[in-house]
N, C-alpha and C positions, 0 to 999 in steps of 0.2 A: 642065114639072115634070120634076125629076129624080130616077133610078130608087135608094130606097134600099139600100144595099150589103149585101154579106153580114151584118157585123157586126150591122146594127139590126135583119136579117130575122132571127139566131140569136144575142138577146145573151148575154153570159156573166155566167151567175148563180150557177155555180158551177162551178170546175176541181177535174176529179180527178187528183193524180198516176197516173203507171204503177203504182207499187207499191199506190195505193191501188186503183185497178184490176185487178189482179192477184190485191190477196185477196179483192177481193170476189167474183169470175169464182171464185177458188177455195172459197170458202164456198159460192155458188151449186151448185159442180156435185156437191160431199160431201155436200149437204144434199137434193140431185134422186138421187142413187146411194146405195144403202143397200149393205152389201159386196157382189158380184156375182161370180156365176163366170162368165169368160171363155172359149173355149178360141180355139188359133191353134199358129202354130208357132215355135219361137224360132230368131231371127237375133241377128246383132251382138250376142252373147254377149261379155262383160267380166266376168271374178270380178275382183276389185281387192282389190288388197290389203288394205286395212280389213277384208273380211270382205262386204263390200254387194255384190250381185250386180244389175248390169245389163243390159239385152238388149231387143229389140224382140219381141215379141207380132204376127204377120203373119197372113193370110189370102191367097185372090187377090186382094182389091179394097181392103186397107187395112193401114194397120201401128198402134201405138203404143206408144209408148215404157212399159216397166217397170222396177219397184227392188224388189228383195227386201233388204231390209235386215238387217243382219248376226246379230241376234237369232233371228229369224225363218229364216236362211237355215244357221245352226248344226243348227236340228231339220228342216232338209227330209229326209232322209236316203238321199240319192243326189245325184249331181252333172248337174247339167244340160249338156245337149253343143246347139251347135247344130244345126237341121231335126229337134228331136225337137217331136214333136205334145205340145202340152201342154196343161191344165185349169189355170187359176189362178182363185183367189179373192181379190177385189182391191177395194180402194177409191178410185174414180175422184176423181183432183185434178188441181190443175196446181202447177207447181213453178216457186214465183213467182220467183226471181231470174231467170229466164231466158222467164219465160210459156209453158212447156212444158204441156202437155196430156201426164197419163203414170198409169199406173195400181202405186199400193203394194199388192203382191201379201203378202199373209197367210200363205197358204198354196197350193202347187202340186202335181199328178201329174201323171203321166204320162198323156196320153188311154188310155181301156180300164183303167184301173187304179186307177180312182176307188172302186170297192168296196174294194179292199185297201188302198188308204190308208186309205180309213174305218173300215174295220177295228181298223187301226193308232193311230188317234187315240183310239178309244173306248178299248180297251185303256188305251194311255198313261193316257186321264184316268182309269180305273179305279184301277189301280195308283197313279198316284201321289196318288192321292186316300186310299187305304189308308194310304200312307206308306212304300213299297220304295222309292222314290226318293230318302227322304230322307238329304240328307247326313250329317248328322248319327251315321246308323248304320252308313255307311262305315267298314269297318276299315283301319285302315295296312297297308303291305306292310312285310313283315319284312326289315331291312336286309340280312341274311345267307343267304338261307334257304339250306338243304342239299338241298333235294330239293324239285323243281318237277314237277308234273304237269302235263300237253300232254290237251287233248279237241280230239279235231278226224279228221279222216279220211285214214286213211294216202296215200290217194293225191294229199289238198290238194298244191295248190304252196305254200303257207301254211306248212306242217309244213315245207318245207326251210328256206321263210327263217328261221323259231322256230329250228330243229334247227342250221341253219347262223351264227346271232347269238350263240347261248349255247353252244356249241362255242368262238366267239371271242370269248367278252368273260367266259365261265364256266367251263371247261373241268371246275371242280372237281366242278362241284354235280352229282348223279345226278337223272338224268331219267326220267321216268314215261308212257310213252304211251297215251291210254286212247281206243283208236279207237273213232268213231260217224261212221255218216252226218250229213252235212251240209248237206240239202239232198232234198227228195222226202215222198213219203208217211211218217209213223213217225218221220222224221229230230227232231223236236223231242222224241218221247219215249223217243227212245235218247241224246239231249243231256240230258235230263234224271236218264237214270238211271246215264252216266257222272262228274255232277257229283257225284251223292249218292255212288257208289265210290269216288270219287276223294279226294273229302272224308273217309273211313272211314277211308286207305290211308296214313297215316301221313308224308304232304306236308305243306310248308309252304305252299303257292304252287300257284294251278292257273292256267293259261291257256287259254282257250276260244278259239279263231283259225278261220277261213278269210277264203277270197280275197271280191274282189268279184264283183259280178253282180247283176241285176234284182233288182226287189223281192220276185218270184214266187220267185229262188233263193236270197234271205238269208228267207223267211218263216219259217224253221223255227225262228230267232231274235229272230223277233216273237210265237211263242206265247207263253200265258199259264204253261204248263206249264214252259217255263224260268226266265222270267223268277219263280218262286216255288223254282225249282230253287236257283237263282244267290241268294234273299234267305236261304233255308235251309242254305248251305253253312258250314259249321263252321271254314272259311279263307278266308281273301281270294281273290277271283277277278280277274284281269286278261283282260279283253274284246276282242280285235283283231278288228272283224268288216269283211272289205272294206274300201273306200280312205278317204282322210279325210274323205269329203262323205257316207256313206253314215251311216247309224244306226238303229241298232236297238232294241227294246225291254230286249234284253239288255245293251246302252252302257245306257241307264240305271237297270238293276236291279244291274250288276256294281259292285264296290267299286273298278274304277279301269275307265276304259276310253281305248284307245293308238287310235291315226286308223289302225293297220296292225297285223299279226299282226309284223312286225321292229322297232315301235315299241314292242308288246307286251314280245316277249323283252327289248329294251332296258330297260324298266323293271322286270323281275322281275329282273332279276341285272344288281350289282355290276359293273362294269369287271374284270378280273384286274389287269391291267398299272395302271391306276388305282390300285385295291388294296395294288399290291404297293409302287407307288412313293411309296404315302401311310403304308406301312408303313414304306418304310425312311426317310423323313423322323420318322417318329414313333420309329425305334429310333437315329437319330443324337439326337431331342430329346432321349432318355431317355438316351442314351450324354453325354451334355452334363452333362443335372441331377446322371446319377448322381456326374462327375467333379467337379460343380461341388461336389457335397454335402461328399463324400472331400476337397478338398479346404478346405472349412467347418470338417470336423470335424477335419482335422488343424492346422487354425491354431487351432482352438481345443483340441485334446490339446496343442500347444505352448504353450498358455496356462497351463494351467493346469498341465503338467508345471512351467513356471515358477515357480509358487503351492505344487507339493509341494514339502515339504521334511523330508529324515530329522528323526525324534526327535532324536538326537544332535544333529546339526545346529541345528537350531530349537530346545535347551538351548543349545548353545557361544554361539546371537543372543541369547539370553536375558540370559548371562551377562555377552557383551558389554554389552547395555543395561544391565544392574544397576552394571555398572563403569563405564560413562558417567557414569550416574546418581548412583553413589557421589561419582565426582568433582567431578561438576558441582556435590554435596550439601555437599562437603571445600571446594571452592573458594565457594560460595555463604558458609557460613559463616566461614570466614577472611576476606573480605571484609566480612561482619556485625563479624567481632569488631574486625577492621582499620577499621572504620567507629566500630564502639563506642569504639575507643581515640584515634582521632581527635576524638570527641568529648568525653572524658573528659579527655584533653591543653586541648581547647580553654576545657572547662568549667573545670579545673584554672586556665586561666593566666588567663581571665575569673575566679575565686573568688580568688587571688592581686595580680589587680589591684585588685579589689573591696577585697580586706582590707587590703591598704598603703592604699586611700584610705579604708576606712572608720577604720583606725586613725591614718592621719595629722591628721585633724582632730583627733582626742581630743589626740593628741599634743602637738600646738601649741597647742591649749588649754587643755591643762596647765603646757607650760611658761609661756603668757601667763597663766596663773591662779598658778603659780610664782613668777614676775618679780613679779605684782602682789602677790603675799603676802609675797614677799623684801621689797619697798617696806616692807609692814605687819609684817617681823619685828619685835621688840625688839628682838632681838640685835644688829640689824643697825644701830638706832638707837643703843645704846648702843656698837659699834664707830665711833662718830662723838663720842663721847665723853661720854654722857649714861648716867647711871645710873637705878637704882631703892630708892627709900627703901621700906622696909617698919618699919612701926610695931613693938613689939614683940609687940602682938597680930597680925603677920602681916600688916595690913591695910598698902595703900600708900599713903602719906602724898601729898597732893596737896596739901593747903595749908598752911604752915606755921603758920598761928594757930590747929589741933588739935595743936601739941608746945607741952610747957612744955620749962623750964629744967630741967635732970639727965635730960631721958627717953634711954632707952636706946632707937638705931637701928640697924638693917641696910640695909647698904647694898651694891646689887649690879651690880658694874661689869662688861664686855666682859669680862674675864677675870679671876676673883676674887670674894669678899666680902669686906668688912669691918664692922666696929661701930666706932659714935661713940656720944655721949652729947650733948645740946644744950649746948651753954653760954648761948647768945641766941637770941631769934626776932624776925625783923623780917617782921612778913603784909603790908607795904606793899607794891604791884605795884612 
């Protein structure tokens, strides 16, 4: 009988992808371990440009990868170095893309400094809860301070850095040093007193500074009395304590945190050369603007001068205008009279033609009537040899039967009249 193969012995009922496997392992690790304190030595430290910190935490028998994310690294308060022994409070997890088991570090302290770090965190939480770190209460720094107060130890190297920077950038600014110890017993109370004095001494801005050191060296700036003095200061305060990775309670309580004392001096003072260059630029812009305004004003003045006329010249121009108007009016009247004359001539001609037309027709008619009358004129008949016979009673005799013998007659000829007597009558036609 044939022996079954591996596939038959282990049936592939469910396949996991690598991503699924790593995710499940990460969930198991994070569920099995709460935030845990682990101690060891730092090795293979990398401070990434992103702000994250990568290192290996090791002891004599093993090591584990660790990562401190940027938001946690920013509040660490000190700079990790290879070889340091540290205690980390971390979440046990797995970086899925590579399958690497690692610790995500929440907080970290140098071994033996656990108590100080605990006090630091407790005070920070307390003051933050009271609103001493509220960004809304931070005062803006003056753009052009005339007097700056410096609170630090006269022997501190940080003082030399601050004075050198201020002398280079703003030699015109008045500086006042308020000396105070910045380390050891009584340093915190002395710093708080210096802050109170400097705040009432006519300064525009204060710089609280010192060089780097261990958490014990910087502890005076982690005291509550300093934090409250910073919050109570009537003028803005820049805090420049230690190195860029060093954080103290004073950094959170001040109006502005600088990563170093030199950076604090740079924040406090505008650069003199840059200001002079800016002033020169503004001067040139102002001169150009003033020249442009003058040119515009001169051009407008010329324009107004062209419109400004002496009263005599104005009257003369008005008289000339009146003369032109009068000439135009006379010419218009002449043109109007000429037009009317031409119109009257035209009307007269038309009237003459109309009159001739009106008179010619009656004349011709009259001539026709006269001709007709002439044909009916008795005298014309008489001219042809006829005569008109009147009886003695002046009646025209048309019928001979009405006459009797011996009756007298009057006969009218074309030229002259005669009297006659009827001798005989013949009434036949």
